[in-house]
Structure formats: C-alpha cells, structure tokens
C-alpha positions as CSV (number, residue, x, y, z in Angstrom):
1,M,0.0,0.0,0.0
2,T,1.3,3.5,-1.0
3,K,2.0,5.6,2.0
4,T,0.5,9.1,2.3
5,L,0.8,11.9,4.8
6,K,-1.6,11.7,7.8
7,Q,-3.0,14.7,9.7
8,Y,-2.4,15.0,13.4
9,E,-4.2,17.8,15.3
10,I,-2.6,19.1,18.5
11,P,-5.1,19.7,21.3
12,H,-5.1,22.7,23.6
13,G,-2.8,22.3,26.6
14,R,0.2,21.0,24.7
15,L,3.5,22.9,25.2
16,L,3.1,25.1,22.2
17,S,2.3,28.7,21.6
18,P,-0.9,29.4,19.6
19,G,-0.5,28.6,15.9
20,N,-0.8,32.3,14.9
21,A,1.8,33.6,17.5
22,G,4.5,34.0,14.9
23,R,2.4,36.1,12.6
24,K,1.4,38.5,15.4
25,A,5.1,38.8,16.4
26,L,6.4,39.5,13.0
27,N,3.8,42.1,12.3
28,Q,4.8,44.1,15.4
29,G,7.0,47.0,14.3
30,S,9.5,49.0,16.2
31,G,7.7,52.3,15.7
32,D,6.2,54.6,13.1
33,E,9.2,54.3,10.9
34,N,8.6,50.6,10.3
35,Q,7.5,50.4,6.7
36,L,7.8,46.7,6.1
37,S,5.3,45.1,3.7
38,D,4.2,41.5,3.8
39,T,6.6,40.8,0.9
40,D,9.5,42.6,2.7
41,I,8.9,40.3,5.8
42,L,8.8,37.2,3.6
43,I,12.1,38.1,1.9
44,R,13.8,39.2,5.0
45,E,12.9,36.2,7.1
46,S,13.1,33.4,4.5
47,I,16.6,34.5,3.3
48,Q,17.7,35.0,6.9
49,N,16.6,31.5,7.7
50,S,18.6,30.2,4.8
51,T,21.7,32.2,5.4
52,D,21.7,31.1,9.1
53,S,21.9,27.5,7.8
54,A,24.7,28.2,5.2
55,I,27.5,25.6,5.1
56,G,30.0,28.0,3.7
57,T,29.9,31.6,2.5
58,D,27.9,31.1,-0.6
59,T,24.1,30.4,-0.3
60,H,21.9,29.8,-3.3
61,I,18.1,30.4,-3.0
62,K,15.3,30.0,-5.5
63,F,11.8,31.4,-5.4
64,R,9.7,29.4,-7.8
65,Y,6.1,30.0,-8.6
66,L,3.9,27.0,-9.7
67,T,0.3,26.9,-10.8
68,L,-1.0,23.4,-10.1
69,T,-2.5,21.2,-12.8
70,T,-5.7,19.3,-12.0
71,E,-3.6,16.2,-11.1
72,L,-1.2,18.1,-8.8
73,S,-4.2,19.8,-7.2
74,E,-5.7,16.4,-6.4
75,N,-2.4,15.3,-5.0
76,Y,-2.2,18.2,-2.6
77,N,-5.8,17.6,-1.5
78,E,-5.1,13.9,-0.9
79,E,-1.8,14.4,1.0
80,L,-2.9,17.3,3.1
81,G,-6.5,16.4,3.7
82,I,-7.6,19.8,2.5
83,K,-11.3,19.0,2.0
84,N,-11.8,16.5,4.8
85,C,-9.5,17.9,7.6
86,L,-8.5,21.5,7.0
87,K,-11.5,23.1,5.4
88,P,-14.0,22.1,8.1
89,K,-11.7,23.3,10.9
90,L,-10.0,26.4,9.7
91,E,-11.9,29.7,9.8
92,V,-10.6,30.9,6.4
93,N,-12.5,31.7,3.2
94,Y,-11.0,30.7,0.0
95,D,-11.9,29.4,-3.5
96,S,-10.5,26.0,-4.2
97,K,-8.7,27.3,-7.3
98,D,-6.9,29.9,-5.1
99,L,-5.0,26.9,-3.5
100,N,-3.5,26.2,-6.9
101,N,-0.9,28.9,-6.5
102,I,2.2,27.5,-4.9
103,L,5.4,29.3,-4.1
104,F,8.5,27.1,-3.6
105,I,11.4,28.5,-1.6
106,E,14.5,26.3,-2.2
107,D,17.9,26.8,-0.7
108,Y,21.2,25.0,-1.5
109,Q,24.6,24.9,0.1
110,T,22.8,24.9,3.5
111,W,22.7,22.3,6.2
112,G,19.1,21.3,5.7
113,L,16.9,20.0,8.5
114,T,19.3,17.7,10.4
115,E,17.4,15.2,12.5
116,S,17.8,13.7,15.9
117,E,20.7,11.2,16.0
118,K,20.7,8.5,18.5
119,D,23.8,9.7,20.3
120,L,22.6,13.3,20.5
121,E,21.6,14.0,24.1
122,D,19.0,16.7,23.4
123,P,17.0,16.2,20.2
124,T,15.3,19.6,20.7
125,K,18.6,21.1,19.5
126,T,18.3,19.7,16.0
127,R,17.3,21.8,13.1
128,F,14.4,19.5,12.2
129,Y,12.9,19.8,15.7
130,K,13.3,23.6,15.9
131,F,11.7,24.1,12.5
132,F,8.5,22.2,13.3
133,S,8.3,23.0,17.0
134,G,6.4,26.0,18.4
135,D,7.5,29.5,17.5
136,G,9.9,31.3,19.7
137,T,12.3,28.4,20.3
138,N,15.6,29.6,18.8
139,D,19.1,29.0,20.2
140,E,20.0,32.3,21.8
141,S,23.6,31.3,22.3
142,S,24.3,31.2,18.6
143,D,25.7,34.1,16.6
144,L,23.1,33.8,13.7
145,G,21.0,36.5,12.2
146,G,17.7,35.3,13.6
147,S,17.0,35.5,17.3
148,Y,13.3,34.8,18.2
149,G,12.5,31.6,16.4
150,Y,9.5,33.3,14.8
151,G,11.1,33.6,11.4
152,K,9.9,30.2,10.2
153,S,6.3,31.2,10.6
154,V,6.7,33.6,7.6
155,Y,6.0,30.6,5.3
156,T,2.6,29.7,6.8
157,D,1.8,33.4,7.1
158,N,1.7,33.6,3.3
159,S,-0.6,30.6,2.8
160,L,-4.3,31.1,2.5
161,I,-4.8,27.9,4.6
162,R,-1.7,28.5,6.8
163,T,-0.1,25.3,5.4
164,I,3.4,24.4,4.1
165,V,5.1,21.2,3.0
166,V,8.8,20.9,3.7
167,Y,11.3,18.7,1.8
168,S,14.9,18.6,2.9
169,C,18.2,16.8,2.4
170,S,20.8,16.8,5.2
171,K,24.0,15.2,6.2
172,E,23.5,13.4,9.4
173,K,26.1,12.8,12.2
174,D,26.9,9.3,10.9
175,G,27.9,10.8,7.5
176,S,24.8,9.6,5.6
177,Y,22.6,11.8,3.5
178,I,18.9,11.6,4.2
179,T,15.9,13.3,2.6
180,K,12.8,13.8,4.6
181,L,9.3,15.3,4.0
182,M,6.7,16.6,6.4
183,G,4.1,19.4,6.5
184,I,2.5,21.7,9.0
185,T,-0.5,23.9,9.4
186,K,-0.4,26.9,11.8
187,S,-3.8,28.4,12.2
188,A,-5.4,30.4,14.9
189,P,-6.7,28.2,17.8
190,Y,-10.0,26.6,17.0
191,I,-12.8,24.5,18.6
192,Y,-14.1,21.5,16.7
193,E,-16.9,19.2,18.0
194,G,-16.5,20.8,21.4
195,K,-12.8,20.3,21.7
196,K,-10.1,23.0,21.8
197,Y,-7.1,22.8,19.6
198,T,-3.9,24.9,19.4
199,G,-4.1,25.5,15.6
200,Y,-1.2,23.2,14.9
201,I,-1.9,20.4,12.4
202,Y,1.1,18.1,11.5
203,H,1.1,16.3,8.1
204,A,3.4,13.5,9.0
205,N,4.2,9.8,8.7
206,Q,3.8,9.1,12.4
207,F,2.7,10.8,15.6
208,I,3.9,9.6,19.0
209,Q,1.9,11.0,21.9
210,K,3.7,11.6,25.2
211,F,2.4,12.7,28.6
212,F,3.0,16.4,28.1
213,D,4.6,16.4,24.7
214,F,4.6,14.6,21.4
215,E,6.9,13.6,18.6
216,T,6.2,13.6,14.9
217,T,8.2,11.8,12.3
218,P,8.6,12.6,8.6
219,F,8.7,10.4,5.6
220,R,12.3,9.6,4.7
221,N,14.4,8.8,1.6
222,E,12.5,6.9,-1.1
223,D,9.0,7.7,0.4
224,A,10.0,11.4,0.9
225,D,11.3,11.7,-2.7
226,R,8.2,10.0,-4.1
227,I,5.7,12.4,-2.2
228,A,7.9,15.4,-3.1
229,Q,7.7,14.7,-6.8
230,K,4.0,14.0,-6.4
231,L,3.6,17.6,-5.1
232,G,5.8,19.3,-7.7
233,F,9.1,19.6,-5.7
234,T,12.4,19.4,-7.5
235,K,14.0,16.1,-6.5
236,R,17.0,16.5,-4.2
237,D,20.1,14.3,-4.6
238,R,20.9,12.4,-1.4
239,S,24.5,13.8,-1.6
240,E,26.4,16.9,-0.8
241,K,25.0,18.5,-3.9
242,G,21.4,18.2,-2.7
243,T,21.7,19.5,0.8
244,G,19.3,22.2,1.7
245,T,15.6,22.7,2.2
246,S,12.6,23.2,-0.1
247,I,9.4,24.7,1.3
248,A,6.1,24.8,-0.6
249,I,3.7,27.6,0.5
250,V,0.3,26.1,-0.3
251,G,-2.3,28.6,-1.7
252,L,0.0,31.6,-1.9
253,E,-1.9,34.5,-0.4
254,N,-0.4,37.2,-2.7
255,K,-1.6,36.6,-6.2
256,S,-0.9,40.1,-7.5
257,N,0.7,40.5,-10.9
258,E,3.3,42.7,-9.2
259,F,4.3,40.0,-6.7
260,F,7.5,38.9,-8.4
261,K,8.5,42.5,-9.1
262,D,8.0,43.2,-5.4
263,L,10.0,40.1,-4.5
264,K,12.9,41.3,-6.6
265,E,12.8,44.8,-5.1
266,S,12.7,43.5,-1.6
267,V,15.7,41.2,-2.2
268,E,17.7,44.1,-3.6
269,K,16.6,46.5,-0.9
270,Y,17.5,44.3,2.1
271,W,20.0,41.8,0.9
272,W,22.2,43.9,-1.4
273,K,25.2,43.6,0.9
274,K,25.4,39.8,0.7
275,I,24.8,39.9,-3.0
276,V,27.6,42.3,-3.8
277,D,29.9,40.4,-1.4
278,N,29.1,37.2,-3.5
279,E,27.7,35.5,-0.4
280,L,24.2,35.2,-1.7
281,D,22.7,34.2,-5.1
282,V,18.9,34.5,-5.6
283,E,16.8,33.3,-8.5
284,L,13.2,34.2,-9.1
285,I,11.2,31.9,-11.4
286,N,7.7,33.1,-12.3
287,K,4.8,30.9,-13.4
288,E,5.9,31.1,-17.0
289,G,9.2,29.6,-16.0
290,E,11.1,32.8,-16.7
291,I,14.2,33.3,-14.6
292,E,15.3,36.6,-13.2
293,S,18.1,37.4,-10.7
294,P,18.0,40.5,-8.5
295,D,20.6,43.0,-9.5
296,P,21.0,45.7,-6.8
297,E,23.9,47.4,-8.6
298,S,21.6,48.4,-11.4
299,N,18.9,49.6,-9.0
300,S,19.0,53.4,-8.9
301,Y,17.6,53.4,-5.4
302,I,20.2,51.0,-4.0
303,E,23.3,51.9,-6.1
304,P,24.3,54.9,-3.9
305,Y,24.3,52.7,-0.8
306,I,26.5,50.1,-2.6
307,F,28.9,53.0,-3.4
308,C,29.1,53.9,0.3
309,Y,29.6,50.3,1.3
310,G,32.5,50.0,-1.2
311,L,34.2,52.9,0.5
312,L,33.4,51.5,3.9
313,K,35.1,48.2,3.0
314,K,37.8,50.0,1.0
315,T,36.9,47.9,-2.0
316,G,35.8,50.9,-4.0
317,G,36.7,54.5,-4.1
318,N,35.6,58.0,-5.0
319,T,36.8,58.2,-8.6
320,N,34.5,61.1,-9.3
321,P,35.9,64.3,-7.7
322,D,32.4,65.9,-8.1
323,I,30.8,63.4,-5.7
324,N,31.0,64.5,-2.1
325,V,31.5,61.7,0.4
326,F,32.1,61.5,4.1
327,H,33.8,58.5,5.9
328,R,34.2,58.1,9.6
329,Q,35.1,55.3,12.0
330,F,33.9,56.3,15.4
331,K,36.5,56.4,18.2
332,N,36.9,53.6,20.6
333,N,34.3,53.6,23.3
334,T,36.0,53.9,26.7
335,K,34.2,51.0,28.4
336,L,33.8,48.8,25.4
337,G,37.3,49.1,24.2
338,F,36.3,49.3,20.6
339,P,34.3,51.6,18.3
340,I,30.5,51.3,17.8
341,G,31.1,51.0,14.1
342,S,31.8,52.9,10.9
343,I,29.8,55.2,8.7
344,V,30.0,56.5,5.1
345,L,27.7,59.2,3.6
346,K,27.3,60.3,0.1
347,E,25.6,63.3,-1.5
348,L,22.9,62.6,-4.0
349,I,23.5,64.7,-7.1
350,S,21.8,65.1,-10.4
351,G,20.9,61.9,-12.0
352,S,20.3,59.8,-8.9
353,Q,18.4,62.4,-6.9
354,E,15.3,62.4,-9.0
355,S,14.8,58.7,-9.0
356,I,15.7,58.3,-5.3
357,N,13.1,60.9,-4.3
358,Q,10.4,58.6,-5.6
359,N,10.8,56.5,-2.5
360,S,10.7,58.6,0.7
361,N,12.4,55.8,2.7
362,L,15.5,55.8,0.6
363,V,16.5,59.5,0.6
364,N,18.2,61.1,3.6
365,S,18.4,57.6,5.1
366,I,21.2,55.5,6.5
367,A,21.2,51.7,6.0
368,L,22.1,50.0,9.3
369,F,23.5,46.5,9.3
370,R,25.4,44.1,11.5
371,Q,27.0,40.7,10.9
372,S,23.9,39.0,9.5
373,G,24.4,41.0,6.3
374,M,20.7,42.1,6.0
375,V,19.9,45.8,6.2
376,I,18.3,46.0,9.6
377,E,16.8,49.4,9.0
378,Y,16.8,52.4,6.7
379,K,17.0,55.0,9.4
380,K,15.4,58.2,8.2
381,N,16.2,61.3,10.3
382,K,13.6,64.0,10.5
383,N,16.1,66.8,11.1
384,T,17.8,67.2,7.8
385,V,19.0,70.3,5.8
386,S,16.5,71.6,3.3
387,N,17.4,70.9,-0.4
388,V,20.3,68.6,0.5
389,Y,20.0,64.9,-0.2
390,T,22.2,62.2,1.1
391,V,22.4,58.5,1.8
392,G,24.7,56.4,3.9
393,V,25.6,53.1,5.4
394,F,26.5,52.2,9.0
395,E,28.1,48.9,10.0
396,A,28.1,48.1,13.6
397,H,31.3,46.6,15.1
398,K,31.3,42.8,15.1
399,N,31.6,42.7,18.8
400,L,28.2,44.3,19.1
401,N,26.4,41.7,17.0
402,K,24.8,39.7,19.8
403,L,23.9,42.8,21.9
404,L,22.2,44.5,18.9
405,R,20.5,41.3,17.9
406,S,18.9,41.0,21.4
407,A,17.6,44.6,21.0
408,E,15.7,43.8,17.8
409,P,12.0,43.1,17.6
410,A,10.8,39.8,16.1
411,N,10.9,41.3,12.5
412,H,14.5,42.6,13.1
413,W,13.5,46.2,12.2
414,G,15.7,48.5,14.2
415,W,17.5,48.4,17.6
416,I,15.3,49.2,20.6
417,S,17.3,50.5,23.6
418,N,14.5,49.7,26.1
419,S,13.8,46.2,24.7
420,K,12.8,43.7,27.3
421,R,14.8,41.0,25.6
422,L,17.9,43.2,25.9
423,K,17.5,42.9,29.6
424,D,16.5,39.2,29.6
425,L,19.3,37.8,27.4
426,K,22.0,39.7,29.3
427,E,24.4,39.9,26.3
428,Y,25.7,43.1,27.8
429,E,27.3,41.1,30.6
430,K,29.6,39.5,28.0
431,L,30.8,43.0,27.2
432,N,31.4,43.8,30.9
433,I,28.9,46.6,30.9
434,S,25.7,47.3,32.8
435,I,22.3,47.2,31.2
436,E,22.1,51.0,31.6
437,Y,25.3,51.4,29.7
438,A,24.1,48.9,27.0
439,E,21.0,51.0,26.5
440,N,23.1,54.1,26.2
441,V,25.3,52.4,23.6
442,I,22.3,51.7,21.4
443,K,21.0,55.3,21.9
444,S,24.4,56.6,21.0
445,I,24.4,54.8,17.7
446,Y,21.3,56.6,16.6
447,R,22.4,59.9,18.1
448,K,25.9,59.8,16.5
449,I,24.7,58.8,13.0
450,R,22.1,61.6,13.2
451,D,24.7,64.1,14.2
452,V,27.2,63.0,11.6
453,E,24.6,63.1,8.9
454,K,23.6,66.6,9.8
455,E,27.3,67.7,10.0
456,F,27.9,66.4,6.5
457,Q,24.7,68.0,5.1
458,L,25.7,71.4,6.6
459,K,29.0,71.2,4.8
460,L,27.2,70.7,1.5
461,T,25.2,73.9,1.7
462,P,26.4,77.4,2.0
463,D,25.6,79.3,5.2
464,T,22.4,81.2,4.8
465,T,21.1,84.2,6.7
466,I,17.9,83.6,8.6
467,T,15.2,85.9,7.5
468,S,11.5,86.4,8.4
469,S,8.9,84.9,6.1
470,N,5.6,86.5,5.1
471,F,2.5,84.6,4.2
472,R,-0.7,86.4,3.0
473,N,-4.0,84.9,2.1
474,L,-7.0,85.4,4.2
475,D,-4.7,86.1,7.1
476,V,-1.2,87.2,7.7
477,L,1.5,84.9,9.1
478,L,4.7,86.6,10.2
479,T,7.4,84.6,11.9
480,K,9.9,86.8,13.8
481,F,13.2,85.7,15.2
482,F,15.0,87.6,18.0
483,G,18.6,86.8,18.9
484,K,20.7,87.5,21.9
485,G,21.5,91.2,22.3
486,K,18.8,92.2,19.8
487,K,15.7,93.8,21.2
488,K,12.3,93.4,19.7
489,G,11.7,96.1,17.2
490,G,15.4,97.2,17.3
491,G,17.4,97.8,14.2
492,G,20.7,96.1,14.5
493,G,23.6,96.6,16.9
494,G,24.3,94.5,19.9
495,A,26.4,91.4,20.2
496,P,26.5,88.8,17.4
497,R,23.8,86.1,17.6
498,N,24.9,82.8,19.0
499,I,21.6,81.0,18.0
500,R,20.6,80.3,14.4
501,I,16.9,79.6,13.9
502,H,15.7,78.3,10.5
503,H,12.0,78.4,9.9
504,K,11.3,75.3,7.8
505,K,7.6,75.4,7.4
506,T,4.3,76.7,8.8
507,I,1.3,74.5,8.1
508,P,-2.2,75.9,8.6
509,I,-4.7,73.2,9.7
510,F,-8.4,74.1,9.4
511,E,-11.1,72.7,11.6
512,E,-14.3,72.7,9.6
513,K,-16.6,71.9,12.5
514,T,-15.4,74.9,14.6
515,N,-14.5,77.3,11.8
516,K,-11.1,77.6,13.5
517,R,-7.5,76.9,12.5
518,Y,-4.2,76.2,14.2
519,Y,-0.7,76.0,12.9
520,E,2.1,73.5,13.0
521,C,5.4,75.3,12.9
522,L,8.6,73.4,12.0
523,V,12.0,75.0,13.0
524,D,15.6,74.0,13.2
525,V,17.7,75.6,16.0
526,S,21.5,75.5,16.2
527,L,24.5,77.4,17.4
528,D,26.1,79.6,14.8
529,Q,29.0,77.8,13.1
530,N,31.4,80.6,14.1
531,C,30.3,80.5,17.8
532,K,33.2,79.8,20.2
533,K,31.0,77.7,22.4
534,N,30.1,74.1,21.5
535,T,26.8,74.0,23.3
536,S,24.3,76.4,24.9
537,L,21.2,76.1,27.0
538,V,18.2,77.7,25.4
539,Y,14.5,78.3,26.2
540,L,12.3,78.8,23.2
541,N,9.1,81.0,23.5
542,H,6.8,80.3,20.6
543,K,3.4,82.1,20.6
544,I,0.5,83.2,18.4
545,N,-0.7,86.8,18.5
546,I,-4.4,87.5,17.6
547,Q,-4.9,90.8,15.8
548,G,-8.2,92.5,15.8
549,D,-8.3,95.6,13.6
550,D,-8.7,95.7,9.8
551,N,-5.1,96.4,9.2
552,A,-3.9,93.5,11.3
553,Q,-1.8,95.7,13.5
554,T,-3.3,95.6,17.0
555,V,-2.6,92.5,19.1
556,I,-5.7,91.8,21.2
557,E,-4.6,88.3,22.6
558,T,-1.5,86.2,22.8
559,Y,-1.3,82.5,23.4
560,E,1.8,80.4,24.0
561,S,2.2,77.4,21.7
562,D,2.7,73.8,22.7
563,L,5.9,71.9,21.9
564,A,4.6,68.9,20.0
565,E,7.9,67.2,19.1
566,T,11.7,67.7,19.4
567,D,14.9,65.7,19.2
568,A,16.7,68.1,21.6
569,L,17.4,67.0,25.1
570,I,16.1,68.9,28.1
571,S,19.1,69.9,30.1
572,R,17.6,72.1,32.9
573,E,14.3,73.3,34.2
574,I,14.2,76.9,35.6
575,D,11.0,78.4,36.9
576,G,8.9,75.8,35.1
577,K,10.7,76.5,31.8
578,N,12.6,73.8,30.0
579,F,16.0,74.7,28.7
580,Y,17.3,72.6,25.8
581,E,20.9,71.8,24.9
582,I,21.7,73.3,21.5
583,S,24.8,72.5,19.6
584,K,26.2,73.3,16.1
585,I,24.2,70.3,14.8
586,S,20.6,71.5,14.4
587,S,17.9,70.3,16.7
588,F,14.3,69.9,15.3
589,F,11.3,71.5,17.0
590,K,7.7,71.3,16.1
591,F,5.3,73.7,17.7
592,K,1.5,73.6,17.7
593,T,-0.4,76.8,18.2
594,K,-3.7,77.4,19.9
595,S,-6.8,77.2,17.6
596,V,-8.0,80.7,16.5
597,D,-11.1,81.9,14.7
598,N,-10.7,82.1,11.0
599,S,-12.1,85.7,10.9
600,Y,-9.0,87.0,12.8
601,H,-5.6,87.9,11.5
602,A,-2.7,86.3,13.4
603,N,1.1,86.5,13.5
604,I,3.5,84.0,15.0
605,D,6.5,84.9,17.1
606,L,9.5,82.9,18.2
607,D,12.2,84.3,20.5
608,Y,14.6,82.6,22.9
609,S,16.5,83.0,26.2
610,E,20.0,81.8,26.6
611,I,21.9,80.9,29.8
612,E,25.1,82.8,29.3
613,E,27.3,81.0,31.8
614,E,26.9,77.7,30.0
615,N,29.8,76.7,27.8
C-alpha cells in the first residue's frame, strides 16, 4: 500500500504557543518608521533562515512559482487532507482554485533540517525539531541573524490555509545523506466538535503522543522523494550537492501581478550587501518559467548605498571628484574598548536624486547592518537640511552583534534600547557593561549617525542668513526671530547672535466643525558655526498673536504654543521652563499653536532666552 501523509491535530494544553503567534510577532513594528510590507517580511525572514543555515559563505536560493495542474491539485488535497480535515476546521474563506498557487522557496549549500541522532543527548537542539516545534524556540547562544525563532512562521503566514510542505536533504552525524518530508498547518486556535485545539496540524508519517509532549516523524528517503515529486518539488540528490531545504507555500496569499516584481525589489533593498559580497545568489522563477536574478547594482535606489559600502570596506573608491562623500570610523568607546562602528555618507547629485526621491524611505536615510548582512533598518532622520539629499551606510562593530540582535523586535527592524529582551538575554554582561550602559550604547548609535549626517549636510550647503517669512492669504502669518543682544523692534547693533533659527515650514490646519484653524510650525535651532561655544542652554518661546483691527496691527490676545515634538534634550528646568541643549548640529522643534477663529488675523512669534554662563 502506498503511504501518504496523515493529519495530526494538536489539542489545547500542549506545550506550544498558539498557531498564529508567529504572525502576530512579525507584524509588530518597532515604531512609526517601520515600513515593512508582507513581501518585505517574507524576503527578510526566509533569506535570513537560509543564510543562518549556510554551510559556507555562498548560499543559493530559488523562489519558484507554480500553478497546479488538475492532477497536482488532487495530489495536494489527498496528501494534506484539505477538503476533509483542513477546510471544516480552519476559519478561512477561499476558493479551491486559489490553492493552486504554490510558491516554492528552495535553498542550496545549506545544512538542511538535520534530525535527531541516537547519540545526540538533546533532540530539541536539532534543526528539524526547531523548525517544526512551536515558535519562539531559537538558540539564543548562537551568533546567527535570527533570534526569536518566529522567522519560520513567515512561510505559513503567506498561505491562505496557513499550510506548508517541507522537503529537505541533510548530512547526518553518521555521515549519511537523508531526505525527509513533512508538512505543518499553523492556524489560529479553534474549537471542533466541542474540543479546543492549538491551531497546529502536522502532516506527517507518524505521531507519537507523550504525557505532556509529542513527537512527529517525517517520511524519509524513497518515500520522501516520491511524495515530493508528487507535489511538484524538484527532487533532491541524497548527496552533498542536494543538501538544503525546499518549502512549498500552499495557496499563496499574494496573487498580484506585481508579486515577483515586489520580491525582486525586496531582495535588492534588504540583501544587497550579501549579493555584492558574492555570499548570496537569488533566482526568481515566475509561473511562465522565466528566470530573473535580483541586481542591486543596477537599481537606482540602491546603487548609492553600494557605493558607500564600497568605501566602507575600501573595496571601492571615489573616482569622481564631483561626488561629495564622508567617511568616519567612530572612536573607541572607553568602556567597550572598541568603536561602535563605521559610517560612510554620500551626497545625491543630479541623475540619482530624482529617482531616489520617488521612495521617501530611501532618501536622507542611512542603511544599518550588523554581521547578518541584512539591512536591519533604513534610518530616516527628520532633522535634515533643506534641499540637501544624502544616503549612507552604518556597519556596527562585530563585537556588538549579539547585543544588537537582542535589542531587535521579532521582525528585526531597528535596535530598541529599552527592549525587554535586551535585559533578559544579558548579552551586555559578556561585554562587561551594565544594562544602563548597554541601553546608552544603542541610543548613542542613533544619536551619532544623526549628528554625523547633519554635520555632513551642513558642509554641503552654504551658510544662509535667517530671515523672516511673510504669508498672506485670508490672514497674515509673520514669523519673527530675535537673537541674543537684539531687542524686539530694534534695528541692529548688539552682540552677534549665537543662536541660528531656521524656519522650515508653517502648516495651517483648518477645523471645519469649529471654523477655526491652528498652525504646526517646524523650525531648526542650532549654534552659529562661528560661535566659540560648543553647546548652549536655550529656552524657546513660541506664541501666536491674535490681531483685531482691519489692518492686522493691534494685538488683542497672545497664546503660548505647545511643543509637539523635538529631538533636543532637556538639560535644565528653571521656573517651570525647559532649557534645551543646543549645539552646532541643528535640533528639530515642532510647535502647535492654539486654535483661533478664521475671521481673525494672526502672527506667530518665536524668540529665545539663553543661559550665558553655560559653555
């Protein structure tokens, strides 16, 4: 009798997180700047999983799209029990033809899912067990790119029926090469016929129930190869050539015509470093069988970052004297004994600027990465110089790899200084620093790259004189700036101004229900570049004046504005007023005025007070 996969449902109470736990974790961002799409997450996590399993320095990955024939569709229904087991129990709506879209993700030159050997003391440490066990069970002691164990859920996340089939070849401890095949469904928990289930359904050869746990076994070798071919997999050689893992996402959720274009762009956007280092080779095969390979060096968005990386690694150079670049390795941290990393910045000039501007996340951004090779984040700073466009790369020091990894959320977007896992994993202890200092190190990375970027941008633009701006429509907006030693209404004289205030934008916001308006005012504040001091403590007084006569001359009421946002640090509080530390690197302030009646004229004032004894 021909053997087929059997379905084993895991009841509630087993030592597993809910079947949808991984999806929830990966969709949690690190803040408003997290712009990851579902395709981005699929590419980031699936390639991360493969590169973490790489045998050497060269990993080959294929993304292959297959539309099932009638025969193949029937084979999937038979092997996975789609009609009899899955459909009655999963709360998902789909058309049967939607399940005919299969995405195969196949990697080579990787270890594959090694199984439990008889002489291995702890089978839970094997790759096979960890892939099919509950999410969140990764080996935190490793130095890999992943850290949560949720990354493997990205495959079921992209299936309409939350189901995948896995076919793998691995070299076992005894030197033999073994192929194996098994599937898994990870749905939300459900109740069927009055009984609660975790949402895990294993498609396996055998299921061994234990008191608090269970063990599933795959089909191996000839049986595994037979079922794999029955389901449209490319047969793997049971040899060194065939090692790796193939995953079939059943009923691909994204059926958009742009899907493969999006895949290509995501690979180029997040994995360009490994590609240009010749450590990663990716093939995309669409449903017509056409093969395309991502080429980040021909991507106008990514090419400037690759240029910066070349300078960072000293494998390239600035051969064009018209291109302005900036390269800095940060100084050794006193307590760490090594620098936090290195940064290279590049000005975007004619040609690249226009195309880059089409993607707001890839202009005035810095690509951050650590040893994993994936771009962790494109850090976009709000406080940039107007009409100056730059990109850059920052590579963290290799000794910070584990610390930074522990500060990442499940989707690895950014480094979070107050991360609970940063405290729990205690990677900072290996660096002989306190948790407080570790948090400060992470904050300092973002602070220093922000300051360096602003420093570089200031060098790219001539020093401009700050002037008042007039806006006339139904009302009059007049922003006035008063410096130290210059009295309101005065005409020159006095000491030179230490403080430079750049009015970036005033945005009127109308409230239709109340017939009122308020303003959001964006300003940059910095020390004059010629100032002898490096820092100063400054209080900013932003207010809106309501003017009542026809000529908009008489002030009848004045209201102080609220500070909505700033990247400056509060240094001192005096008489209920916050004094901010201002340096030659601009600090960003956003003020929000009081709402005023649309029938009135108004002007907006901004002046400041400076503590003179501060140096």
